[in-house]
Residue frames as a rotation matrix with the C-alpha (Angstrom) as fourth column:
MET 1
0.491 0.710 -0.505 -5.77
-0.428 -0.309 -0.850 100.66
-0.759 0.633 0.152 67.01
ALA 2
-0.458 -0.630 0.627 -5.16
0.284 0.565 0.774 99.16
-0.842 0.533 -0.080 63.59
ASN 3
0.291 0.395 -0.871 -5.70
-0.836 -0.337 -0.432 99.55
-0.465 0.855 0.232 59.83
GLU 4
0.985 0.139 -0.107 -5.07
-0.175 0.786 -0.593 97.11
0.001 0.603 0.798 57.03
THR 5
0.390 -0.919 -0.055 -1.24
-0.040 0.042 -0.998 97.79
0.920 0.391 -0.020 57.14
TYR 6
-0.603 -0.712 0.359 -0.33
-0.287 -0.226 -0.931 98.78
0.744 -0.665 -0.068 60.70
LEU 7
0.518 0.558 -0.649 -1.20
0.568 0.343 0.748 97.58
0.640 -0.756 -0.139 64.15
VAL 8
-0.178 -0.558 0.811 -0.46
-0.179 -0.792 -0.584 100.27
0.968 -0.249 0.042 66.78
ASN 9
0.546 0.343 -0.764 0.13
0.595 0.484 0.642 99.38
0.590 -0.805 0.060 70.41
GLN 10
0.410 -0.474 0.779 1.23
-0.661 -0.743 -0.104 101.82
0.628 -0.472 -0.618 73.27
ILE 11
0.354 -0.489 -0.797 4.04
0.470 0.830 -0.300 100.03
0.808 -0.268 0.524 75.16
ASP 12
-0.404 -0.259 -0.878 4.84
0.908 -0.228 -0.351 102.66
-0.109 -0.939 0.327 77.74
PRO 13
0.264 0.747 -0.611 3.43
0.618 -0.617 -0.487 106.16
-0.740 -0.249 -0.624 78.58
SER 14
0.395 -0.059 -0.917 5.32
-0.454 -0.880 -0.139 107.92
-0.799 0.471 -0.375 75.77
CYS 15
-0.663 -0.707 -0.247 6.10
-0.615 0.326 0.718 105.12
-0.427 0.628 -0.651 73.33
TRP 16
0.584 0.802 0.128 4.08
-0.559 0.512 -0.652 103.17
-0.589 0.309 0.747 70.67
GLU 17
-0.635 -0.517 0.574 4.97
0.076 0.698 0.712 100.16
-0.769 0.496 -0.404 68.60
ILE 18
0.324 0.647 -0.690 3.80
-0.805 -0.195 -0.560 100.48
-0.497 0.737 0.458 65.01
ARG 19
-0.318 -0.396 0.861 3.79
-0.075 0.916 0.394 97.02
-0.945 0.061 -0.321 63.67
GLU 20
0.172 0.307 -0.936 3.81
-0.922 -0.286 -0.263 96.33
-0.348 0.908 0.234 59.88
ASN 21
0.436 0.100 0.895 3.09
-0.012 0.994 -0.105 93.05
-0.900 0.035 0.434 58.40
MET 22
-0.306 -0.630 -0.713 5.23
-0.825 -0.198 0.529 91.83
-0.475 0.751 -0.459 55.52
ASP 23
-0.076 0.326 -0.942 3.15
-0.876 0.429 0.219 89.57
0.476 0.842 0.253 53.29
GLY 24
0.808 0.589 -0.025 2.53
-0.494 0.700 0.516 87.08
0.322 -0.404 0.856 56.04
ALA 25
0.293 -0.775 -0.560 6.18
0.287 0.630 -0.721 86.01
0.912 0.051 0.407 56.28
MET 26
-0.397 -0.510 -0.763 7.03
0.909 -0.103 -0.404 88.24
0.127 -0.854 0.504 59.28
HIS 27
0.834 0.537 0.130 6.37
0.500 -0.834 0.234 91.56
0.234 -0.130 -0.963 60.75
VAL 28
-0.450 -0.890 0.064 8.65
0.720 -0.405 -0.563 94.51
0.527 -0.207 0.824 61.50
SER 29
0.596 0.638 -0.488 8.05
0.801 -0.428 0.418 96.87
0.058 -0.640 -0.766 64.41
THR 30
-0.285 -0.593 0.753 8.98
0.387 -0.790 -0.476 100.53
0.877 0.156 0.454 64.40
PHE 31
-0.015 0.236 -0.972 8.84
0.998 -0.062 -0.031 102.71
-0.067 -0.970 -0.234 67.63
LEU 32
0.105 0.151 0.983 7.55
0.226 -0.966 0.125 106.27
0.969 0.209 -0.136 68.13
VAL 33
-0.153 -0.228 -0.962 8.88
0.986 0.035 -0.165 107.92
0.071 -0.973 0.219 71.22
LEU 34
0.531 0.433 0.728 7.62
0.426 -0.880 0.212 111.21
0.733 0.197 -0.651 72.48
GLY 35
-0.541 -0.554 -0.633 9.54
0.840 -0.315 -0.443 113.84
0.046 -0.771 0.635 74.40
LYS 36
0.101 0.646 -0.756 8.37
0.586 -0.653 -0.480 117.36
-0.804 -0.395 -0.445 75.38
ASP 37
-0.107 -0.243 -0.964 9.93
-0.410 -0.873 0.265 119.02
-0.906 0.424 -0.006 72.31
LYS 38
-0.185 -0.075 -0.980 10.20
-0.975 0.143 0.173 116.33
0.127 0.987 -0.099 69.67
ALA 39
0.688 0.395 0.609 9.46
-0.465 0.884 -0.047 112.83
-0.557 -0.251 0.792 68.80
MET 40
-0.446 -0.878 -0.172 11.71
-0.792 0.298 0.533 110.05
-0.417 0.374 -0.829 67.54
LEU 41
0.769 0.623 -0.143 10.74
-0.605 0.638 -0.477 107.46
-0.206 0.453 0.867 64.98
ALA 42
-0.228 -0.883 0.410 13.05
-0.682 0.446 0.580 104.53
-0.695 -0.148 -0.704 65.26
ASP 43
-0.897 -0.189 0.400 12.98
0.191 0.650 0.736 102.87
-0.399 0.736 -0.546 61.81
SER 44
-0.508 0.671 -0.541 10.21
-0.742 -0.659 -0.122 103.16
-0.438 0.339 0.832 59.26
GLY 45
0.157 0.576 0.802 9.26
-0.097 0.817 -0.568 99.59
-0.983 0.011 0.184 58.14
PHE 46
-0.424 -0.272 0.864 8.78
0.644 0.580 0.499 98.28
-0.637 0.768 -0.071 54.71
GLY 47
-0.797 0.104 -0.595 6.87
-0.293 -0.928 0.231 101.29
-0.528 0.359 0.770 53.41
LYS 48
-0.780 0.550 0.298 3.60
0.621 0.622 0.477 99.50
0.077 0.557 -0.827 52.41
GLY 49
0.277 0.958 -0.074 1.36
0.949 -0.261 0.177 102.05
0.150 -0.119 -0.981 53.98
ASP 50
0.295 -0.058 0.954 1.05
0.166 -0.980 -0.111 105.62
0.941 0.191 -0.280 55.07
LEU 51
-0.027 -0.353 -0.935 3.22
0.936 0.318 -0.147 105.63
0.350 -0.880 0.322 58.16
LYS 52
-0.902 -0.309 0.300 3.35
0.212 -0.925 -0.316 109.38
0.375 -0.222 0.900 58.33
ALA 53
-0.200 0.939 0.281 -0.42
-0.468 -0.343 0.815 109.46
0.861 0.032 0.508 58.69
GLU 54
0.402 0.189 -0.896 -0.22
0.577 0.707 0.408 106.77
0.711 -0.681 0.176 61.42
VAL 55
-0.500 -0.712 -0.494 2.44
0.840 -0.260 -0.476 108.95
0.210 -0.653 0.728 63.27
ALA 56
-0.749 0.321 0.579 0.28
-0.233 -0.946 0.224 112.16
0.620 0.033 0.784 62.83
LYS 57
0.295 0.909 -0.294 -2.59
0.028 0.299 0.954 110.28
0.955 -0.289 0.063 64.73
LEU 58
0.401 -0.269 -0.876 -0.22
0.869 0.416 0.269 109.98
0.292 -0.869 0.400 67.76
THR 59
0.070 -0.445 -0.893 1.60
0.693 -0.622 0.364 113.29
-0.718 -0.644 0.264 67.83
GLY 60
0.927 0.206 0.313 1.86
0.368 -0.660 -0.655 116.73
0.072 0.722 -0.688 66.28
LEU 61
0.498 -0.812 -0.303 5.55
-0.249 -0.469 0.847 117.23
-0.830 -0.347 -0.436 67.45
PRO 62
0.406 -0.577 -0.708 8.35
-0.910 -0.182 -0.373 117.44
0.086 0.796 -0.599 65.04
VAL 63
0.942 0.026 0.335 9.66
-0.073 0.989 0.130 113.85
-0.328 -0.147 0.933 64.20
VAL 64
0.000 -0.967 -0.254 13.37
-0.970 -0.061 0.234 112.91
-0.242 0.246 -0.939 64.14
LEU 65
0.901 0.357 -0.248 13.81
-0.422 0.855 -0.302 109.77
0.104 0.377 0.920 62.10
VAL 66
-0.125 -0.927 0.353 16.55
-0.935 0.229 0.270 107.35
-0.332 -0.296 -0.896 63.21
ASN 67
0.670 0.281 -0.687 17.42
-0.536 0.824 -0.186 104.07
0.513 0.493 0.703 61.52
THR 68
0.573 -0.533 0.623 19.06
-0.424 0.458 0.782 101.28
-0.702 -0.712 0.037 63.62
HIS 69
-0.529 -0.712 0.463 20.45
0.203 0.423 0.883 99.99
-0.824 0.561 -0.080 60.21
ALA 70
-0.394 0.297 -0.870 19.69
-0.755 -0.644 0.122 100.24
-0.524 0.705 0.478 56.55
ASP 71
-0.910 0.209 0.358 18.07
0.352 0.847 0.399 96.94
-0.220 0.489 -0.844 55.61
GLY 72
-0.841 0.468 0.271 14.97
0.067 -0.408 0.911 97.48
0.537 0.784 0.312 53.47
ASP 73
0.016 0.917 -0.399 12.44
0.618 0.305 0.725 96.52
0.786 -0.259 -0.562 56.01
HIS 74
0.002 -0.112 -0.994 13.70
0.954 -0.297 0.035 99.28
-0.299 -0.948 0.106 58.17
VAL 75
-0.641 -0.444 -0.627 14.11
0.226 -0.889 0.399 102.21
-0.734 0.114 0.670 55.73
LEU 76
-0.768 0.243 0.592 11.62
0.632 0.138 0.763 101.94
0.103 0.960 -0.260 52.95
GLY 77
0.351 0.933 0.082 9.15
0.878 -0.358 0.316 104.12
0.324 -0.039 -0.945 54.64
ASN 78
-0.234 -0.649 -0.724 11.68
0.878 -0.461 0.129 106.82
-0.417 -0.606 0.678 55.37
LYS 79
-0.609 -0.252 0.752 11.19
0.689 -0.637 0.345 109.41
0.392 0.729 0.562 52.58
PRO 80
0.298 0.804 0.515 8.13
0.471 -0.593 0.653 111.25
0.830 0.048 -0.555 54.02
PHE 81
0.818 0.100 -0.566 10.09
0.575 -0.160 0.803 112.06
-0.010 -0.982 -0.188 57.22
GLY 82
0.856 -0.513 0.065 13.04
-0.499 -0.853 -0.155 114.02
0.135 0.100 -0.986 55.92
PRO 83
-0.039 -0.968 -0.250 16.69
-0.787 0.183 -0.589 113.27
0.615 0.174 -0.769 56.64
ALA 84
0.853 0.237 -0.465 17.45
-0.029 0.911 0.411 109.85
0.521 -0.337 0.784 57.98
HIS 85
0.306 -0.751 0.585 19.82
-0.946 -0.310 0.096 109.71
0.110 -0.582 -0.806 60.97
MET 86
0.997 -0.025 -0.080 22.01
0.027 0.999 0.027 106.62
0.079 -0.029 0.996 60.94
HIS 87
0.279 -0.959 0.042 25.65
0.028 0.052 0.998 105.55
-0.960 -0.277 0.041 61.38
PRO 88
0.281 -0.199 -0.939 27.63
-0.868 -0.469 -0.161 106.52
-0.409 0.860 -0.305 58.26
ALA 89
-0.753 -0.608 0.251 28.68
-0.452 0.756 0.473 102.93
-0.477 0.243 -0.844 57.78
GLU 90
-0.282 0.796 0.535 25.12
0.516 0.597 -0.615 102.39
-0.809 0.102 -0.579 56.64
PHE 91
-0.051 0.269 -0.962 24.99
-0.492 -0.845 -0.210 105.20
-0.869 0.463 0.176 54.01
ASP 92
-0.739 -0.278 -0.614 26.02
-0.671 0.212 0.711 103.15
-0.067 0.937 -0.343 51.01
ARG 93
-0.889 0.455 0.052 23.60
0.453 0.890 -0.045 100.33
-0.067 -0.017 -0.998 51.77
TYR 94
-0.180 0.847 -0.500 20.86
0.383 -0.408 -0.829 102.86
-0.906 -0.341 -0.251 52.37
HIS 95
-0.158 0.061 -0.986 21.41
-0.656 -0.753 0.058 104.69
-0.738 0.656 0.159 49.11
GLN 96
-0.947 -0.202 -0.251 21.50
-0.321 0.637 0.701 101.54
0.018 0.744 -0.668 47.20
THR 97
-0.696 0.716 -0.055 18.12
0.689 0.645 -0.330 100.67
-0.200 -0.267 -0.943 48.69
VAL 98
0.165 0.807 -0.567 16.23
0.585 -0.543 -0.603 103.95
-0.794 -0.232 -0.562 48.74
GLY 99
0.708 0.031 0.705 18.05
0.628 -0.485 -0.609 106.03
0.323 0.874 -0.363 46.04
ARG 100
-0.288 -0.957 0.036 21.18
0.896 -0.282 -0.341 108.25
0.337 -0.066 0.939 45.90
ASP 101
-0.355 0.150 0.923 19.08
0.020 -0.986 0.168 111.45
0.935 0.078 0.347 46.53
ALA 102
0.545 0.640 -0.542 17.88
0.499 0.272 0.823 110.24
0.674 -0.719 -0.171 49.90
ALA 103
0.275 -0.423 0.864 18.91
-0.527 -0.818 -0.232 112.70
0.804 -0.391 -0.447 52.67
VAL 104
0.466 -0.201 -0.862 21.11
0.646 0.743 0.176 111.34
0.605 -0.638 0.476 55.50
ALA 105
0.474 -0.335 0.814 22.53
-0.659 -0.748 0.076 112.59
0.584 -0.572 -0.576 58.66
PRO 106
-0.299 -0.672 -0.677 25.36
-0.088 0.726 -0.682 110.97
0.950 -0.144 -0.276 60.71
LEU 107
0.825 0.329 0.460 24.99
-0.510 0.081 0.857 109.36
0.245 -0.941 0.235 64.04
TRP 108
-0.089 -0.941 -0.325 28.18
-0.427 0.331 -0.842 108.36
0.900 0.064 -0.431 65.86
GLU 109
0.000 -0.068 -0.998 29.00
0.688 0.724 -0.049 106.27
0.726 -0.686 0.047 68.88
GLY 110
-0.584 -0.279 -0.762 28.09
0.801 -0.353 -0.484 108.19
-0.134 -0.893 0.430 71.98
ASP 111
-0.825 0.356 0.439 25.78
-0.080 -0.842 0.533 110.77
0.559 0.405 0.723 70.29
GLU 112
-0.694 0.681 -0.233 22.68
0.410 0.108 -0.906 111.76
-0.592 -0.725 -0.354 72.28
ILE 113
-0.588 0.690 0.421 19.23
0.365 -0.238 0.900 112.23
0.721 0.683 -0.112 70.75
ASP 114
-0.926 0.190 -0.327 17.44
0.239 -0.376 -0.895 114.76
-0.293 -0.907 0.303 72.98
LEU 115
-0.458 0.826 0.328 13.72
0.643 0.053 0.764 114.83
0.614 0.561 -0.555 72.62
GLY 116
-0.387 0.311 0.868 13.13
-0.593 -0.805 0.025 117.18
0.707 -0.505 0.496 75.62
GLY 117
0.160 0.462 0.872 12.82
-0.972 0.227 0.058 115.18
-0.171 -0.857 0.486 78.86
ARG 118
0.784 -0.040 0.619 13.82
0.038 0.999 0.016 111.88
-0.619 0.011 0.785 77.24
ARG 119
0.175 -0.829 -0.530 17.34
-0.949 -0.285 0.132 111.13
-0.261 0.480 -0.837 75.85
PHE 120
0.966 -0.049 0.254 18.80
0.107 0.969 -0.222 108.27
-0.236 0.242 0.941 73.78
ARG 121
0.143 -0.983 -0.116 22.42
-0.679 -0.183 0.711 107.44
-0.720 -0.023 -0.694 73.52
VAL 122
0.758 0.088 -0.647 23.77
-0.604 0.470 -0.644 105.72
0.248 0.878 0.409 70.41
VAL 123
0.161 -0.727 0.667 25.70
-0.527 0.508 0.681 102.60
-0.835 -0.461 -0.301 70.82
LEU 124
0.153 -0.169 -0.974 27.41
-0.976 0.127 -0.176 101.00
0.153 0.977 -0.146 67.78
ILE 125
0.088 0.027 0.996 27.01
-0.470 0.882 0.017 97.28
-0.878 -0.470 0.090 67.49
PRO 126
-0.043 -0.132 -0.990 28.38
-0.996 0.083 0.032 95.99
0.077 0.988 -0.135 64.16
GLY 127
-0.791 -0.082 0.607 27.62
-0.163 0.983 -0.080 92.42
-0.590 -0.163 -0.791 63.12
HIS 128
0.134 0.890 0.437 24.10
0.516 0.314 -0.797 92.24
-0.846 0.332 -0.417 61.73
THR 129
0.808 -0.038 0.587 25.22
0.496 -0.494 -0.714 95.12
0.318 0.868 -0.381 59.53
PRO 130
-0.172 -0.980 -0.104 28.44
0.819 -0.084 -0.567 97.16
0.547 -0.183 0.817 59.77
GLY 131
-0.814 -0.057 0.579 26.76
-0.138 -0.947 -0.289 100.33
0.565 -0.315 0.763 61.08
SER 132
0.155 0.878 -0.452 24.00
0.481 0.333 0.811 98.70
0.863 -0.343 -0.370 63.24
ILE 133
-0.773 -0.301 0.558 23.14
-0.261 -0.651 -0.713 100.81
0.578 -0.697 0.425 66.28
VAL 134
-0.118 0.748 -0.653 21.07
0.910 0.346 0.231 100.49
0.398 -0.567 -0.721 69.41
LEU 135
-0.233 0.108 0.966 19.51
-0.189 -0.980 0.064 103.45
0.954 -0.168 0.249 71.24
LEU 136
-0.434 -0.091 -0.897 19.91
0.790 0.441 -0.426 103.48
0.434 -0.893 -0.120 75.10
ASP 137
0.097 0.453 0.886 17.61
-0.250 -0.851 0.462 105.34
0.963 -0.267 0.031 77.40
GLU 138
-0.647 -0.582 -0.492 19.20
0.291 0.407 -0.866 105.11
0.704 -0.704 -0.094 80.70
ALA 139
-0.779 0.415 0.469 16.64
-0.622 -0.601 -0.501 107.21
0.074 -0.683 0.727 82.64
ASN 140
0.204 0.976 0.073 13.86
-0.973 0.210 -0.092 104.79
-0.105 -0.053 0.993 81.67
ARG 141
-0.332 -0.551 0.766 16.05
-0.567 0.765 0.305 101.71
-0.754 -0.333 -0.566 81.42
ILE 142
0.719 0.627 0.299 15.02
0.021 0.410 -0.912 100.92
-0.695 0.662 0.281 77.80
LEU 143
-0.533 -0.837 -0.128 17.09
-0.190 -0.029 0.981 99.83
-0.825 0.547 -0.143 74.88
ILE 144
0.669 0.577 -0.468 15.81
-0.572 -0.002 -0.820 100.13
-0.474 0.816 0.329 71.25
GLY 145
0.095 -0.680 0.727 17.41
-0.218 0.699 0.681 97.02
-0.971 -0.224 -0.082 69.76
GLY 146
-0.038 -0.020 -0.999 16.68
-0.985 -0.166 0.041 96.96
-0.167 0.986 -0.014 66.01
ASP 147
0.636 0.265 -0.725 17.31
-0.550 0.815 -0.184 93.60
0.542 0.516 0.664 64.52
SER 148
-0.291 -0.912 -0.290 20.41
-0.371 0.387 -0.844 92.73
0.882 -0.139 -0.451 66.55
VAL 149
-0.991 -0.042 0.131 18.66
-0.137 0.383 -0.913 92.24
-0.012 -0.923 -0.385 69.94
GLN 150
-0.105 0.984 -0.143 15.46
-0.990 -0.091 0.104 90.40
0.090 0.153 0.984 69.41
ALA 151
-0.387 0.006 0.922 13.80
-0.392 0.904 -0.170 87.03
-0.835 -0.427 -0.348 69.82
GLY 152
0.775 0.587 -0.235 12.71
-0.426 0.209 -0.880 86.70
-0.467 0.782 0.412 66.20
LEU 153
0.637 -0.549 0.541 14.90
0.732 0.650 -0.204 85.36
-0.239 0.526 0.816 63.25
ILE 154
0.564 -0.565 -0.602 18.20
-0.291 -0.818 0.495 87.23
-0.773 -0.104 -0.626 63.10
PHE 155
0.978 -0.193 0.079 19.73
0.116 0.190 -0.975 87.52
0.173 0.963 0.208 59.46
MET 156
0.344 -0.938 -0.045 23.47
-0.426 -0.198 0.883 86.75
-0.837 -0.284 -0.468 59.58
THR 157
-0.078 -0.331 0.940 23.71
0.734 0.619 0.279 85.86
-0.674 0.712 0.195 55.87
GLY 158
0.687 0.284 0.669 24.65
0.701 -0.500 -0.509 88.05
0.190 0.819 -0.542 52.96
ALA 159
-0.025 -0.796 0.605 26.83
0.527 -0.525 -0.669 91.05
0.850 0.302 0.432 52.38
GLY 160
-0.157 -0.142 0.977 27.98
-0.467 -0.861 -0.200 92.94
0.870 -0.488 0.069 55.54
ARG 161
0.851 0.516 0.100 26.89
-0.359 0.431 0.828 90.21
0.384 -0.740 0.552 57.95
ASN 162
-0.216 -0.943 -0.253 29.67
-0.367 0.319 -0.874 89.09
0.905 -0.097 -0.415 60.40
LEU 163
0.573 0.489 -0.658 28.99
0.237 0.670 0.704 86.51
0.785 -0.559 0.268 63.10
ALA 164
-0.104 -0.774 -0.625 32.16
0.927 0.152 -0.343 87.16
0.360 -0.615 0.701 65.07
ALA 165
-0.864 -0.148 0.482 31.55
0.060 -0.979 -0.193 90.88
0.501 -0.137 0.855 65.10
TYR 166
0.129 0.989 0.067 27.99
-0.241 -0.034 0.970 90.17
0.962 -0.141 0.234 66.29
ILE 167
0.469 0.071 -0.881 29.11
0.655 0.641 0.400 88.23
0.593 -0.764 0.254 69.12
GLU 168
-0.553 -0.778 -0.299 31.52
0.799 -0.392 -0.457 90.85
0.239 -0.491 0.838 70.26
SER 169
-0.631 0.455 0.628 28.81
-0.273 -0.888 0.370 93.56
0.726 0.062 0.685 69.93
MET 170
0.441 0.853 -0.279 26.45
0.041 0.291 0.956 91.48
0.896 -0.434 0.093 72.16
LYS 171
0.148 -0.470 -0.870 29.17
0.943 0.333 -0.020 91.22
0.299 -0.818 0.492 74.78
LYS 172
-0.868 -0.359 0.343 29.65
0.262 -0.918 -0.297 95.07
0.422 -0.168 0.891 74.64
LEU 173
-0.204 0.870 0.449 25.95
-0.447 -0.490 0.748 95.37
0.871 -0.048 0.489 75.36
SER 174
0.457 0.254 -0.853 26.11
0.528 0.694 0.489 92.83
0.716 -0.674 0.183 78.12
GLY 175
-0.536 -0.737 -0.411 28.65
0.799 -0.288 -0.527 95.12
0.271 -0.611 0.744 79.69
LEU 176
-0.844 0.300 0.445 25.86
-0.307 -0.950 0.057 97.86
0.440 -0.089 0.894 79.77
ARG 177
-0.326 0.779 -0.536 23.26
0.500 0.623 0.601 95.55
0.802 -0.072 -0.592 81.31
ALA 178
-0.559 0.131 -0.819 23.15
0.784 -0.240 -0.573 97.70
-0.271 -0.962 0.031 84.57
LYS 179
-0.896 0.152 -0.417 21.62
-0.180 -0.983 0.028 100.52
-0.405 0.100 0.909 82.48
PHE 180
-0.328 0.843 -0.426 18.59
-0.905 -0.152 0.397 98.83
0.270 0.516 0.813 80.98
ASP 181
-0.466 0.341 0.816 15.99
-0.413 0.732 -0.542 96.26
-0.782 -0.590 -0.200 81.80
LYS 182
0.353 0.763 0.542 13.90
0.255 0.479 -0.840 95.97
-0.900 0.434 -0.026 78.67
VAL 183
-0.818 -0.552 -0.162 14.54
-0.009 -0.269 0.963 95.92
-0.576 0.789 0.215 74.93
TYR 184
0.359 0.876 -0.322 12.11
-0.355 -0.191 -0.915 97.17
-0.863 0.443 0.243 72.29
ALA 185
-0.556 -0.651 0.517 12.76
0.046 0.597 0.801 94.73
-0.830 0.469 -0.302 69.41
ALA 186
-0.524 0.267 -0.809 11.96
-0.794 -0.497 0.350 94.90
-0.309 0.825 0.473 65.69
HIS 187
-0.092 0.437 -0.895 10.84
-0.538 0.735 0.413 91.31
0.838 0.519 0.168 65.11
GLY 188
-0.517 0.165 -0.840 9.28
0.587 0.782 -0.208 88.68
0.623 -0.601 -0.501 67.42
GLU 189
0.369 0.687 -0.626 7.84
0.928 -0.238 0.286 90.07
0.048 -0.686 -0.726 70.58
PRO 190
0.456 -0.254 0.853 8.17
0.246 -0.885 -0.395 93.82
0.855 0.390 -0.341 70.67
VAL 191
0.399 -0.360 0.843 9.34
-0.789 -0.604 0.115 93.90
0.467 -0.711 -0.525 74.24
VAL 192
0.597 -0.297 -0.745 11.89
0.253 0.951 -0.177 91.48
0.761 -0.083 0.643 75.61
ASP 193
0.958 -0.278 -0.075 13.92
0.030 -0.161 0.987 91.20
-0.287 -0.947 -0.146 78.76
ALA 194
0.554 -0.806 -0.206 17.55
-0.827 -0.505 -0.249 92.26
0.097 0.308 -0.946 78.75
GLY 195
0.126 -0.397 0.909 18.38
-0.503 0.764 0.404 88.81
-0.855 -0.508 -0.103 79.89
LEU 196
0.947 0.279 0.160 18.07
0.027 0.426 -0.904 87.81
-0.320 0.861 0.396 76.19
LEU 197
0.511 -0.812 -0.282 21.50
-0.846 -0.415 -0.335 89.10
0.155 0.409 -0.899 75.67
ASP 198
-0.193 -0.618 0.762 22.86
-0.729 0.610 0.311 85.96
-0.657 -0.495 -0.568 77.40
ASP 199
0.309 0.409 0.859 20.99
0.212 0.851 -0.481 83.74
-0.927 0.331 0.176 75.08
LEU 200
0.976 0.045 -0.211 22.11
-0.185 -0.323 -0.928 85.67
-0.110 0.945 -0.307 72.02
ILE 201
0.218 -0.975 0.032 25.76
-0.975 -0.217 0.046 85.41
-0.038 -0.042 -0.998 73.02
ALA 202
-0.249 -0.232 0.940 25.55
-0.380 0.917 0.126 81.73
-0.891 -0.326 -0.316 73.93
GLY 203
0.629 0.652 0.423 23.40
0.164 0.421 -0.892 80.92
-0.760 0.631 0.158 70.78
ALA 204
0.898 -0.275 -0.344 25.65
-0.436 -0.439 -0.786 82.78
0.065 0.855 -0.514 68.33
GLY 205
-0.136 -0.958 0.254 28.78
-0.932 0.211 0.295 81.22
-0.336 -0.197 -0.921 69.79
GLN 206
-0.072 0.113 0.991 27.30
-0.059 0.991 -0.117 77.70
-0.996 -0.067 -0.065 69.17
VAL 207
0.925 0.338 0.174 26.43
0.158 0.075 -0.985 78.55
-0.346 0.938 0.016 65.66
GLN 208
0.579 -0.776 -0.249 30.05
-0.805 -0.495 -0.327 79.94
0.131 0.390 -0.912 65.05
ARG 209
-0.345 -0.778 0.526 31.59
-0.825 0.518 0.225 76.80
-0.447 -0.356 -0.820 66.52
GLY 210
-0.461 0.143 -0.876 29.46
-0.678 0.580 0.451 74.46
0.572 0.802 -0.171 64.46
GLU 211
-0.988 0.015 0.152 27.63
-0.110 0.616 -0.780 73.02
-0.105 -0.788 -0.607 67.45
VAL 212
-0.147 0.989 -0.003 24.14
-0.282 -0.045 -0.958 73.52
-0.948 -0.140 0.286 66.19
GLU 213
-0.684 0.008 0.729 22.53
0.637 0.493 0.592 71.76
-0.355 0.870 -0.342 63.18
GLY 214
-0.712 0.453 -0.536 20.76
-0.537 -0.843 0.001 74.04
-0.451 0.288 0.844 60.76
ALA 215
-0.218 0.814 0.538 17.30
0.663 0.528 -0.530 73.52
-0.716 0.241 -0.655 59.16
PRO 216
-0.581 0.123 0.805 15.65
0.729 -0.362 0.581 74.84
0.363 0.924 0.121 56.09
GLY 217
-0.905 0.126 -0.406 14.28
0.137 -0.818 -0.559 78.29
-0.403 -0.561 0.723 56.58
PRO 218
0.030 0.988 -0.149 10.99
0.118 -0.151 -0.981 79.76
-0.993 0.012 -0.122 55.62
ALA 219
0.144 0.071 0.987 10.12
0.922 0.352 -0.160 79.48
-0.359 0.933 -0.015 51.89
ALA 220
0.975 0.220 -0.039 10.14
0.200 -0.936 -0.291 83.29
-0.101 0.276 -0.956 51.56
PHE 221
0.527 -0.845 -0.091 13.93
-0.720 -0.501 0.480 83.25
-0.451 -0.187 -0.873 52.22
ALA 222
0.722 -0.228 0.653 14.84
0.287 0.958 0.016 80.20
-0.629 0.176 0.757 50.17
GLU 223
0.846 -0.394 0.360 16.69
0.260 -0.284 -0.923 82.27
0.466 0.874 -0.137 47.54
LEU 224
0.633 -0.631 0.448 19.28
-0.768 -0.585 0.260 83.21
0.098 -0.509 -0.855 50.36
ASN 225
0.488 -0.459 -0.742 20.51
-0.090 0.819 -0.566 79.75
0.868 0.343 0.359 50.44
ALA 226
-0.564 -0.595 0.573 20.94
-0.590 -0.194 -0.783 79.72
0.577 -0.780 -0.241 54.19
LEU 227
-0.200 0.472 -0.859 19.78
0.485 0.809 0.332 77.66
0.851 -0.350 -0.391 57.08
VAL 228
0.393 0.436 0.809 18.00
-0.552 -0.592 0.587 78.43
0.735 -0.678 0.008 60.34
TYR 229
-0.446 -0.585 -0.677 19.89
0.296 0.617 -0.729 77.64
0.845 -0.526 -0.103 63.54
THR 230
0.478 0.734 0.481 17.80
-0.315 -0.368 0.875 77.54
0.819 -0.570 0.056 66.58
THR 231
-0.491 -0.691 -0.531 19.44
0.389 0.371 -0.843 77.69
0.779 -0.621 0.086 69.99
GLY 232
-0.683 0.270 -0.678 17.19
0.667 -0.146 -0.730 77.98
-0.296 -0.952 -0.081 72.97
LYS 233
0.143 0.791 -0.595 15.19
0.418 -0.594 -0.688 81.30
-0.897 -0.150 -0.415 72.65
VAL 234
0.120 -0.272 -0.955 17.00
-0.554 -0.816 0.162 82.62
-0.824 0.510 -0.249 69.60
LYS 235
0.553 -0.005 0.833 17.23
0.629 0.658 -0.414 81.75
-0.546 0.753 0.367 65.88
PHE 236
-0.091 -0.626 -0.774 19.75
-0.403 -0.688 0.604 82.84
-0.911 0.367 -0.190 63.38
LEU 237
0.946 0.181 0.270 19.60
0.192 0.357 -0.914 82.61
-0.261 0.916 0.303 59.50
TYR 238
0.268 -0.957 -0.114 23.26
-0.614 -0.261 0.745 81.79
-0.742 -0.129 -0.658 58.65
């Protein structure tokens, strides 16, 4: 189902992708996951529409809001949902973007989000931002990857981005590959195979070593003064 702002797709029996277009330049996908007792909204998008109304069409359960990181396209729809759960390394970035009065709650490495019959474990993966996290559902072999694990354009330019840390974080996730098969991604295709991690590690390494030639990025990002580095299936703005 769709309206002018959101395109909603069911991607597994208890999860929906809610896709928000961003002025034609790109899109961002948030994910609503239902348990028996609660629902989890992973990120809230750019805040252009009434996301809470879209969520209410899908569930009447209490909604726990979790942010994979605090970039604007993931948090600007937060306020209608109450406290935002995220790693504390993202608090300052979040408050600078949304406002100092915005309520937050900490999520730490290893914390579990129990929705009733469906659990997600928090895994810290700094690099894209200092407090970027992914959410691992071992029982259903799913990883919610935010911006860090995706086949779209990964931003590695600007304050807080660190390519070396990103590579180490992708290696960390590679060590968990036996626990998940699919990744729900914020940009590009919403569902990607876990094997994309190999491409991300290899591609980021090539960029770090200067083995890839950059090209001008989309006009919408010209002010960032960065280049796009394409390596196989993945792209980095760096």
